[in-house]
N, C-alpha and C positions, 0 to 999 in steps of 0.2 A: 042643660046646654053647656054648663061650665065644664063638664067632663069631656066635651068635644075639643076644647081648646088645646089640651096637651097633644091630641092626635094631629091637629092642624099644624101646630108648632113643630111636631116631629116630622111631618111630611115636608114642610118648608125647609127645615134644617137638612133633611135628606137631599132635597133638590139643590140646595145651595152647595152642599158638599159634592154632589155629583157633577154640577155644572161649573163650579169654580175652576178646577184644573183645566177644563177645556177652554174656558174663557182666558185663563192665564196663558196657556200655550198659544192661543190665537193672537193675543195681544203682543206677545214676544215675537211671534213669527211676522207680524205686520210691522212692528216698531223697530226691530233690530236692523233690518236692511236700511231703513231710513236713517237711523243713528249712525250706521257704519258708512253710509254714502254721504253724510254731512261734510266731512273734510274735503272730499272730491268736489262737491258742489261749491263749497267756499273757494277752493282753488280755481275752479272754472270761472266763478264770478269775478275773482281778482284778476285773472288773466284777461277776461273780456274788458275790464275797465282799464287795464294797462295798455299803452300803445304797442302796436305789433312790433315784434322783434324781427330783425333781418334774418333771412334764411341762411345766409352765409354764401350763397351763390351769386355770381355776377349776373347782370341782366342778360348778357350774351349767352351764358351757359343755360339760363332758364329758357330763353327763346330756342336754343338748339335742342334742349330736352323736349320742349313742347312740339317742335317739328318732328323729331324722331318718334315720340310717342303717338303723335297724331297720325303719322304714316302707318304705325303698327295697328292703331285702333281702326283706321279706315281700310287697312289691308285685309288679307285673308283671315278667316276666323281662327283664333287660337285652338290648339288641339284639345286642351282640357278646360274645364270650368274654373279650376283654380288659377290657371294662367290668365283667363279672361278677366276674372275678378281682380287679380293683382295688377294687370295692365290698366284697367279702368281706375283703380285706386291710385296708381302712380300718375296717371294722366290728370286725375282730379287734384292731386297734390300740387302738380306743376301749375295747373290752371290757378289754383288758389294762391300759390307763391307769386306767380306773375301778376295777379290782380293786386296784391300788396305792393309789388315793385312799381307798377304803373299808376298806382293811386286810386284804384277802384275801391270806394269806401266800404260798401257792403256787397261782396260777391254773392250772386244768386246761389252759388253752389255751397255756401258756408255750412248751413245746417238744414238739410232737407231730408225727408224720408227716402228710403231706397227706391221706391216706386216712382218718385218724382225726379230722380237724378238725371235721366236723359234730357228732360226739358230744361232743367236748371243748368246742365252742362252746355246746352245750346245758348242759353241766355248769358252765361259766363263768357263763352267764346265771342259772342256779339259785343259784350262790354270790353273785352280785350281788343277786339278789332277797332272799336270806337276810340280806344286810347291810342291807336296808331301802330299796333303790332300786327304784322301780316301773318295770318295763320297758314295760308297755302302759298309758299314762295314758288317762283317759277323753277321748273326742273333744271338742275345744273348738270352739265355734261352731255346734254342731248343736242344734237345738231338740228337746226331749223331746216325744213325741207324747202 
């Protein structure tokens, strides 16, 4: 039986040499993105802890942008998907900035997955209306009948 030990040892050595490169590549492929994403994660955590900075726009211009973008969102469908995505992204940004301006602590639209964005958008609009901003102003320039 002692003659079998060198064969078993040889097979184990062969398996270790064959499997080691695969395990090493797998570990690098799994660990490298985590290590490269670490600075961004730390920056995001620091930004979350810091008080929100002002967007640089006045309250009136934010409300005007909100009304303009809301008319476009509720109006006719944009011609391309890119235009639709850009329009909704701009609308979401203005909603988020306006939430910070009126003091909504945690806007529902802050960090939700794409499939839940329409509902979160409605919740954010409701929070803004509760803060006193009118989302649908009366039409200007139309004569009453």
